[in-house]
C-alpha positions as CSV (number, residue, x, y, z in Angstrom):
1,M,40.6,-9.5,37.5
2,L,39.5,-6.3,39.2
3,E,38.0,-8.3,42.1
4,A,41.2,-10.2,42.6
5,C,43.2,-6.9,42.8
6,C,40.7,-5.5,45.3
7,Q,41.0,-8.6,47.4
8,K,44.8,-8.4,47.3
9,A,44.8,-4.8,48.3
10,K,42.4,-5.5,51.1
11,K,44.7,-8.3,52.4
12,R,47.6,-5.9,52.4
13,M,45.7,-3.3,54.4
14,I,44.7,-5.6,57.3
15,S,47.3,-7.4,59.5
16,K,47.2,-9.7,62.5
17,T,49.8,-9.9,65.2
18,Y,49.7,-11.6,68.6
19,G,50.1,-10.4,72.2
20,Y,49.1,-11.5,75.6
21,A,46.9,-10.1,78.4
22,L,47.3,-11.2,82.0
23,I,44.5,-12.0,84.4
24,G,45.9,-13.0,87.8
25,L,48.6,-15.5,87.0
26,N,46.9,-16.8,83.8
27,G,47.6,-15.4,80.4
28,I,45.0,-14.8,77.7
29,P,46.1,-14.7,74.0
30,V,45.2,-11.4,72.3
31,T,44.9,-11.1,68.5
32,V,45.8,-7.6,67.4
33,E,44.0,-6.9,64.2
34,V,45.0,-3.6,62.4
35,D,43.1,-2.1,59.5
36,V,44.8,0.8,57.7
37,N,42.3,2.3,55.3
38,N,41.6,5.5,53.3
39,G,39.8,8.3,55.2
40,L,40.5,11.1,57.6
41,P,43.7,10.4,59.6
42,S,42.8,8.8,62.9
43,F,43.8,6.0,65.3
44,E,41.2,4.0,67.2
45,I,41.7,1.0,69.5
46,V,38.7,-1.2,70.3
47,G,38.3,-4.3,72.3
48,L,37.8,-3.4,75.9
49,A,41.1,-1.6,76.4
50,D,41.9,0.2,79.6
51,T,43.5,3.7,79.8
52,A,47.1,2.4,79.6
53,V,46.3,0.5,76.4
54,K,44.5,3.5,74.9
55,E,47.4,5.8,75.7
56,S,49.7,3.5,73.7
57,K,48.4,5.3,70.5
58,E,50.8,8.2,71.1
59,R,53.7,5.9,72.2
60,V,53.3,3.7,69.1
61,R,53.0,6.8,66.8
62,S,56.2,8.4,68.1
63,A,58.1,5.1,68.3
64,I,57.4,4.3,64.6
65,K,58.5,7.8,63.5
66,N,61.6,7.8,65.6
67,S,62.6,4.4,64.3
68,G,62.9,5.8,60.8
69,R,59.5,4.5,59.6
70,T,56.4,6.3,58.4
71,F,53.3,6.4,60.5
72,P,50.4,6.1,58.1
73,T,48.3,9.3,57.7
74,K,45.1,7.2,57.2
75,K,42.3,5.8,59.2
76,I,43.7,3.2,61.5
77,T,41.6,0.8,63.5
78,A,43.1,-1.7,65.9
79,N,40.9,-4.5,67.4
80,L,42.1,-6.4,70.4
81,A,40.3,-9.8,70.3
82,P,38.6,-11.3,72.3
83,A,36.7,-8.2,72.8
84,D,35.0,-9.3,76.0
85,V,38.3,-9.6,78.0
86,K,39.7,-6.4,79.5
87,K,43.2,-5.6,78.5
88,E,45.4,-3.7,81.0
89,G,48.9,-2.3,81.0
90,S,51.4,-1.5,78.3
91,A,52.5,-5.0,77.2
92,L,50.6,-4.7,73.9
93,D,52.5,-1.7,72.6
94,L,55.0,-3.8,70.6
95,A,52.2,-6.0,69.0
96,L,50.3,-2.8,68.0
97,A,53.4,-1.2,66.4
98,V,54.3,-4.4,64.4
99,G,50.6,-4.7,63.3
100,I,50.6,-1.1,61.9
101,L,54.0,-1.7,60.2
102,K,52.6,-4.9,58.6
103,A,49.4,-3.3,57.5
104,S,51.2,-0.4,55.9
105,A,53.6,-2.9,54.1
106,Q,56.7,-1.6,56.0
107,L,57.3,-5.0,57.6
108,I,57.0,-8.0,55.2
109,G,58.3,-10.9,57.2
110,D,56.3,-13.8,58.6
111,T,55.1,-13.1,62.2
112,D,52.5,-15.7,62.3
113,G,52.4,-17.4,65.8
114,V,54.9,-15.0,67.3
115,I,54.0,-13.3,70.6
116,F,55.1,-9.7,70.9
117,L,55.5,-8.3,74.4
118,G,56.9,-4.9,75.4
119,E,56.2,-1.3,76.2
120,L,57.5,1.2,73.7
121,S,59.3,4.4,74.5
122,L,58.9,7.5,72.4
123,D,62.3,6.9,70.8
124,G,61.4,3.4,69.8
125,S,63.2,1.5,72.6
126,V,61.4,-1.4,74.2
127,R,60.9,-1.3,77.9
128,R,60.4,-4.2,80.4
129,I,57.0,-5.2,81.4
130,N,55.5,-7.1,84.4
131,G,54.4,-10.7,84.2
132,V,56.6,-12.0,81.4
133,L,57.2,-15.4,83.1
134,P,53.5,-16.3,83.7
135,I,52.6,-15.1,80.2
136,I,55.2,-17.4,78.6
137,I,54.2,-20.4,80.7
138,S,50.5,-19.8,79.8
139,A,51.4,-19.3,76.1
140,L,53.3,-22.5,75.9
141,K,50.3,-24.4,77.2
142,S,48.3,-22.7,74.4
143,G,50.7,-23.9,71.7
144,Y,52.8,-20.7,71.2
145,N,56.6,-21.0,71.5
146,K,58.1,-17.9,69.9
147,F,58.3,-14.7,71.9
148,V,59.8,-11.3,71.2
149,I,60.4,-9.6,74.5
150,P,62.3,-6.7,76.0
151,K,65.9,-7.5,76.7
152,T,65.5,-6.4,80.3
153,N,63.0,-9.2,80.8
154,L,65.4,-11.9,79.4
155,Q,66.6,-13.3,82.7
156,E,63.2,-14.5,83.8
157,A,61.9,-15.4,80.4
158,C,64.7,-17.8,79.5
159,L,64.0,-20.0,82.6
160,V,61.2,-21.9,80.7
161,S,62.3,-24.8,78.5
162,G,60.6,-25.0,75.2
163,A,60.3,-21.3,74.7
164,N,62.2,-19.6,71.9
165,V,62.8,-16.1,73.3
166,Y,64.1,-13.3,71.1
167,P,65.3,-10.3,73.2
168,V,65.2,-6.8,71.6
169,D,66.3,-3.4,72.7
170,N,64.2,-1.4,70.2
171,L,61.6,-1.5,67.5
172,T,64.3,-1.2,64.7
173,Q,65.7,-4.6,65.8
174,V,62.3,-6.2,65.5
175,I,61.9,-4.8,61.9
176,D,65.4,-5.9,60.9
177,H,64.9,-9.4,62.3
178,F,61.6,-10.1,60.5
179,S,62.8,-8.4,57.3
180,G,65.9,-10.7,57.3
181,H,68.5,-7.9,57.6
182,Q,69.8,-8.8,61.0
183,I,68.6,-12.1,62.5
184,I,68.3,-12.4,66.3
185,N,69.1,-15.8,67.7
186,P,66.9,-17.2,70.5
187,A,68.4,-17.0,73.9
188,P,69.5,-20.2,75.5
189,V,67.6,-21.7,78.4
190,K,69.2,-21.1,81.8
191,D,70.0,-23.9,84.1
192,Y,68.4,-23.3,87.5
193,Q,71.0,-25.3,89.5
194,S,73.9,-23.3,88.0
195,Q,72.2,-20.0,89.0
196,T,71.9,-20.8,92.7
197,T,73.6,-18.1,94.7
198,K,74.4,-17.8,98.4
199,T,72.2,-15.4,100.3
200,F,73.7,-13.5,103.2
201,Y,71.6,-12.5,106.2
202,D,72.1,-10.1,109.0
203,S,70.5,-12.5,111.5
204,D,71.7,-15.8,112.8
205,L,70.4,-18.2,115.4
206,S,73.9,-18.2,117.1
207,L,73.3,-14.5,118.0
208,V,70.1,-15.4,119.9
209,K,71.1,-15.9,123.6
210,G,69.2,-18.5,125.6
211,Q,65.7,-19.3,124.4
212,A,66.4,-23.0,123.9
213,V,62.7,-23.9,123.8
214,A,61.8,-21.2,121.3
215,K,64.7,-22.2,119.1
216,R,63.5,-25.8,119.1
217,A,60.0,-24.8,118.3
218,L,61.3,-22.6,115.5
219,E,63.2,-25.6,114.0
220,V,60.2,-27.9,114.2
221,A,57.9,-25.3,112.6
222,V,60.3,-24.7,109.6
223,S,61.0,-28.4,109.2
224,G,57.3,-29.2,108.7
225,G,56.0,-25.8,107.4
226,H,53.9,-25.3,110.5
227,N,52.3,-22.0,111.6
228,L,54.0,-20.5,114.6
229,L,53.2,-18.0,117.3
230,F,55.6,-16.5,119.8
231,V,54.1,-15.1,123.0
232,G,56.2,-13.1,125.5
233,S,57.0,-9.9,127.2
234,P,58.6,-7.0,125.2
235,G,62.3,-7.4,124.6
236,T,62.4,-11.2,125.0
237,G,63.6,-11.8,121.5
238,K,60.4,-12.7,119.6
239,T,61.1,-10.5,116.6
240,M,64.7,-11.5,116.5
241,L,63.8,-15.2,116.5
242,A,61.3,-14.6,113.6
243,K,64.0,-12.8,111.6
244,C,66.1,-15.9,111.9
245,I,63.5,-18.0,110.0
246,P,64.9,-17.1,106.5
247,T,68.4,-18.3,107.6
248,I,67.1,-21.9,108.3
249,M,64.5,-22.2,105.5
250,P,65.2,-25.2,103.2
251,D,66.3,-24.8,99.6
252,M,63.6,-24.1,97.0
253,T,63.0,-26.6,94.2
254,F,62.9,-25.3,90.7
255,E,59.1,-25.7,90.6
256,E,58.7,-23.7,93.8
257,A,61.1,-21.0,92.6
258,L,59.2,-20.8,89.3
259,E,55.8,-20.5,91.0
260,T,57.1,-17.8,93.4
261,T,58.7,-15.9,90.6
262,K,55.5,-15.8,88.7
263,I,53.7,-14.0,91.5
264,H,56.6,-11.5,92.0
265,S,56.8,-11.0,88.2
266,V,53.2,-9.9,88.1
267,C,53.9,-7.2,90.7
268,G,57.1,-6.1,89.0
269,Y,59.4,-7.3,91.9
270,V,61.7,-9.4,89.8
271,K,64.8,-7.3,89.2
272,G,68.5,-7.8,88.7
273,E,70.6,-10.3,86.8
274,E,69.1,-13.5,88.3
275,G,65.5,-13.1,86.9
276,I,64.2,-15.6,89.5
277,V,63.4,-15.7,93.2
278,F,66.0,-18.0,94.7
279,S,65.4,-17.5,98.4
280,R,62.1,-18.1,100.1
281,P,60.0,-14.9,100.6
282,F,59.8,-13.3,104.0
283,R,57.0,-10.8,104.1
284,S,56.4,-8.6,107.1
285,P,53.6,-6.1,106.5
286,H,53.0,-3.3,109.0
287,H,50.1,-3.7,111.3
288,T,48.3,-0.9,109.5
289,A,48.0,-3.1,106.4
290,T,44.5,-3.2,105.0
291,T,42.5,-6.4,104.2
292,V,43.0,-5.8,100.5
293,S,46.7,-5.4,100.7
294,M,46.9,-8.6,102.7
295,T,44.6,-10.8,100.6
296,G,45.0,-9.1,97.2
297,G,42.7,-7.3,94.9
298,G,42.3,-3.6,94.0
299,A,41.7,-2.1,90.6
300,T,44.1,-4.6,88.9
301,L,43.5,-7.6,91.1
302,R,47.1,-7.8,92.2
303,P,48.4,-10.4,94.6
304,G,48.4,-9.6,98.3
305,E,51.0,-10.1,101.0
306,I,49.8,-13.7,101.7
307,S,50.4,-14.6,98.0
308,L,53.7,-12.7,97.8
309,A,54.8,-14.9,100.8
310,H,53.9,-18.1,98.8
311,N,56.5,-20.9,99.6
312,G,57.9,-18.6,102.3
313,V,56.9,-16.9,105.5
314,L,54.3,-14.3,106.4
315,F,55.4,-12.6,109.6
316,L,52.9,-10.6,111.6
317,D,54.6,-8.7,114.4
318,E,52.4,-7.8,117.3
319,M,49.3,-9.6,115.9
320,P,46.7,-8.1,118.2
321,E,47.5,-4.7,116.7
322,Y,46.3,-5.8,113.2
323,N,42.7,-5.0,112.2
324,R,40.4,-7.8,113.2
325,A,38.9,-8.2,109.7
326,T,42.4,-8.4,108.2
327,L,43.4,-11.3,110.5
328,E,40.1,-13.1,110.0
329,A,40.7,-12.9,106.2
330,L,43.7,-15.2,106.6
331,R,41.6,-18.1,108.0
332,Q,40.5,-19.6,104.7
333,P,43.9,-19.3,102.8
334,L,45.7,-20.8,105.8
335,E,43.5,-23.9,105.5
336,D,43.1,-24.2,101.7
337,R,46.6,-22.9,100.6
338,I,45.0,-20.7,98.0
339,I,43.1,-17.4,98.0
340,T,40.3,-16.4,95.6
341,V,39.9,-12.7,95.1
342,S,36.5,-11.6,93.8
343,R,35.9,-8.0,92.8
344,A,33.5,-6.2,90.5
345,N,36.1,-6.3,87.7
346,G,36.8,-10.0,87.9
347,T,37.8,-13.1,90.0
348,V,41.3,-14.5,90.3
349,T,42.8,-17.3,92.3
350,Y,46.3,-17.0,93.7
351,P,48.4,-19.6,95.5
352,A,49.0,-18.9,99.2
353,N,51.0,-21.8,100.7
354,V,52.7,-19.9,103.5
355,M,54.1,-20.5,106.9
356,L,52.5,-18.0,109.2
357,C,54.6,-16.7,112.0
358,G,53.2,-14.3,114.5
359,S,54.3,-12.6,117.7
360,M,52.3,-11.0,120.5
361,N,52.5,-9.8,124.1
362,P,50.5,-11.6,126.8
363,C,48.7,-8.4,127.8
364,P,48.5,-4.7,126.8
365,C,51.4,-3.8,129.1
366,G,53.3,-6.9,128.2
367,N,54.2,-8.1,131.6
368,Y,51.5,-10.6,132.4
369,G,53.2,-13.8,133.7
370,S,56.6,-12.1,133.9
371,P,58.7,-13.1,136.9
372,D,60.6,-9.8,136.9
373,R,58.0,-7.1,136.1
374,E,54.5,-6.4,137.6
375,C,51.5,-6.5,135.3
376,T,49.3,-3.3,135.6
377,C,46.5,-4.6,133.4
378,T,43.1,-5.6,134.8
379,P,41.6,-9.1,134.0
380,Y,39.2,-7.5,131.6
381,Q,42.0,-5.7,129.7
382,I,43.9,-8.9,129.4
383,A,40.9,-10.9,128.2
384,R,40.0,-8.1,125.7
385,Y,43.6,-8.0,124.4
386,N,43.8,-11.7,123.8
387,A,40.4,-11.8,122.2
388,K,41.7,-9.7,119.4
389,I,43.0,-13.0,117.9
390,S,40.0,-15.2,117.5
391,G,39.8,-18.8,118.5
392,P,39.4,-20.2,115.0
393,L,42.5,-18.3,113.9
394,L,44.5,-19.6,116.9
395,D,43.3,-23.1,116.1
396,R,45.1,-22.9,112.8
397,I,48.4,-22.1,114.4
398,D,50.1,-25.4,115.1
399,I,52.9,-24.2,117.4
400,Q,52.3,-21.7,120.1
401,V,55.3,-21.1,122.4
402,Q,56.0,-18.9,125.4
403,V,59.2,-16.8,125.0
404,D,60.5,-16.1,128.5
405,S,62.8,-13.4,129.7
406,V,66.5,-14.0,129.3
407,K,68.8,-13.8,132.4
408,Y,71.9,-11.6,132.3
409,E,74.1,-14.7,132.8
410,D,72.8,-16.1,129.5
411,L,73.5,-12.8,127.7
412,S,77.1,-12.5,128.9
413,V,78.1,-16.1,128.2
414,E,80.8,-16.3,125.5
415,E,80.1,-19.8,124.4
416,K,78.9,-19.7,120.8
417,A,75.5,-21.2,120.1
418,E,74.5,-23.4,117.2
419,T,74.6,-21.5,113.9
420,S,71.8,-21.2,111.4
421,S,73.7,-23.2,108.8
422,V,73.9,-26.2,111.1
423,V,70.2,-26.0,111.8
424,R,69.4,-25.5,108.1
425,E,71.1,-28.8,107.2
426,R,68.9,-30.6,109.6
427,V,65.8,-28.8,108.2
428,N,66.8,-29.9,104.7
429,K,67.1,-33.5,105.8
430,A,63.7,-33.4,107.4
431,R,62.2,-31.8,104.2
432,Q,63.8,-34.5,102.1
433,I,62.2,-37.2,104.1
434,Q,58.8,-35.5,103.6
435,A,59.4,-35.0,99.9
436,E,60.1,-38.7,99.5
437,R,57.1,-39.7,101.5
438,F,54.7,-37.4,99.6
439,K,56.1,-37.8,96.1
440,Q,52.9,-39.5,94.9
441,D,50.5,-37.3,96.8
442,G,51.1,-33.9,95.3
443,I,52.2,-32.2,98.6
444,L,55.6,-31.3,100.0
445,T,55.4,-30.9,103.8
446,N,53.6,-32.4,106.8
447,S,51.6,-29.3,107.3
448,D,50.0,-29.9,103.9
449,M,48.6,-33.2,104.9
450,G,44.8,-33.8,104.8
451,E,42.9,-36.4,106.8
452,K,43.6,-39.1,104.3
453,H,47.3,-38.5,104.5
454,I,47.2,-38.5,108.3
455,A,45.4,-41.8,108.3
456,K,48.0,-43.2,105.9
457,Y,51.2,-41.8,107.3
458,C,50.5,-41.1,111.0
459,K,49.6,-44.4,112.6
460,L,49.4,-44.0,116.4
461,S,50.2,-46.6,119.0
462,Q,47.9,-47.1,122.0
463,D,50.2,-45.1,124.2
464,C,50.2,-42.2,121.7
465,E,46.4,-42.4,121.5
466,K,46.1,-42.3,125.3
467,I,48.3,-39.2,125.5
468,L,46.4,-37.5,122.7
469,K,43.0,-38.3,124.2
470,N,44.0,-36.9,127.6
471,A,45.2,-33.7,126.0
472,Y,42.0,-33.4,123.9
473,Q,39.8,-33.7,127.0
474,T,42.0,-31.6,129.3
475,F,42.5,-28.6,127.0
476,H,39.1,-28.9,125.3
477,L,40.8,-29.2,121.9
478,S,38.9,-29.2,118.6
479,P,39.2,-31.9,116.0
480,R,41.3,-29.5,113.9
481,A,43.7,-29.0,116.8
482,R,44.0,-32.8,117.2
483,S,45.0,-33.2,113.5
484,R,47.5,-30.4,113.8
485,I,49.1,-32.0,116.9
486,I,49.5,-35.2,114.9
487,K,51.1,-33.3,112.0
488,V,53.6,-31.6,114.3
489,A,54.4,-35.0,116.0
490,R,55.0,-36.5,112.5
491,T,57.5,-33.6,111.9
492,I,59.3,-34.2,115.2
493,A,59.5,-37.9,114.3
494,D,61.0,-37.1,111.0
495,M,63.6,-34.8,112.7
496,S,64.7,-37.7,114.9
497,N,64.7,-40.0,111.8
498,S,61.9,-42.2,113.3
499,Q,59.6,-44.2,111.1
500,D,56.9,-44.2,113.7
501,I,55.4,-41.5,115.9
502,R,56.4,-42.3,119.5
503,P,54.9,-41.0,122.8
504,E,57.7,-38.5,123.3
505,H,56.9,-37.0,119.9
506,I,53.2,-36.6,120.8
507,L,54.1,-35.1,124.2
508,E,56.3,-32.5,122.6
509,A,53.7,-31.6,120.0
510,V,51.0,-31.2,122.8
511,S,53.4,-28.9,124.7
512,Y,53.3,-26.5,121.8
513,R,49.5,-25.8,122.2
514,R,49.0,-22.7,124.2
515,S,45.6,-23.6,125.7
């Protein structure tokens, strides 16, 4: 009898709740074990917790007291299992608080299988955290489907079907819900289509005067997701053209929007009422950006600019001004569409399926090849300036187009040019053709094609092979450059609604190689 009572008392003094830790874009379930025992009053957290997690002791203590409950004046030990995985951030505050309340018999309801996420304020309110969306997606794969989250994270959390999400404002609501005093109903899942909103841009292709060749190259690049480089003198409109890219980018599918939002959620960039990234990202880091900021990493292994631009555009204005090592770090992700960040504290893999758009001058003074201005650079200076972008990196840029100076007559013409919305409709049609073609291959655009896809979908006639062979030998192209020309030609054929790649498509694709 005495032994049974001891076992019952021991059971009451130890509780288990569940939270989640985030490593890259993957969540790791964390079991929060709390032991409240007799002894000198203390509160210890074990299980490879970082500073932010250890600081939660004071937040949890104050939150429980200011929620009208009693913080136990006993020896409290909280274990975060598994102990070999480092826990970072403040997302485990709520799970710790609920664990202490359960162990001290102040919360009696069944919390088994419920994931608690949220940072606690001193007054007991529950604050938003970063990474809720990837955590919920990972937890669903692990078999969890009940989540108590901050109300401010609700908009992104209720995008995932199959998840029962319970939004709360404070710790008192959590206690009342599991005690049965005031039940919180799970939030309904949002419909992605009904949430689509129109994005307004300051730029529009109709505002770009002249530059017919550059506009055409821009449309081809966006239609197939090809990398693009503008080369021209200062003031010719390279940056303006690049800023028009978001205005003609195709609509994002729900899967693309969800994957993009996961990355932005980890960094805390998902704000507002939408809770999801609707428009394709357009990232334009300054040329002083470091290699770590571009590729990702740091103390917390955060995504870099190339991952934040996933499913969108990474624009590098004046590419030769960037650090050489920073540019070279882009070579592998441009090829593989992912980037693996390895640091002393871990290794994570982020998606990096981006369209790279760059701009550069032809020489340090910018006037080399200009019909209007004289170049003051020596041949050595010109060669040294262009060598700042390596051959292997240039080889990965499918479309390289010269942006010429605009005549005054073109600037003063009042005839309105084609708007971005018209071009965007054509881009969407070209992307739909590609989506239908690749629906069994796991890719979305022509730029994603591998050699097996090129062999299957890009059959060339004898005339096309003859043109391509002549270009290969004349410009001393690499096998990679040949494949990329074929990919661009496939996009041009799709834009003209042609089933086959014709000689004119190959000729246009070859003309975009700046060799």
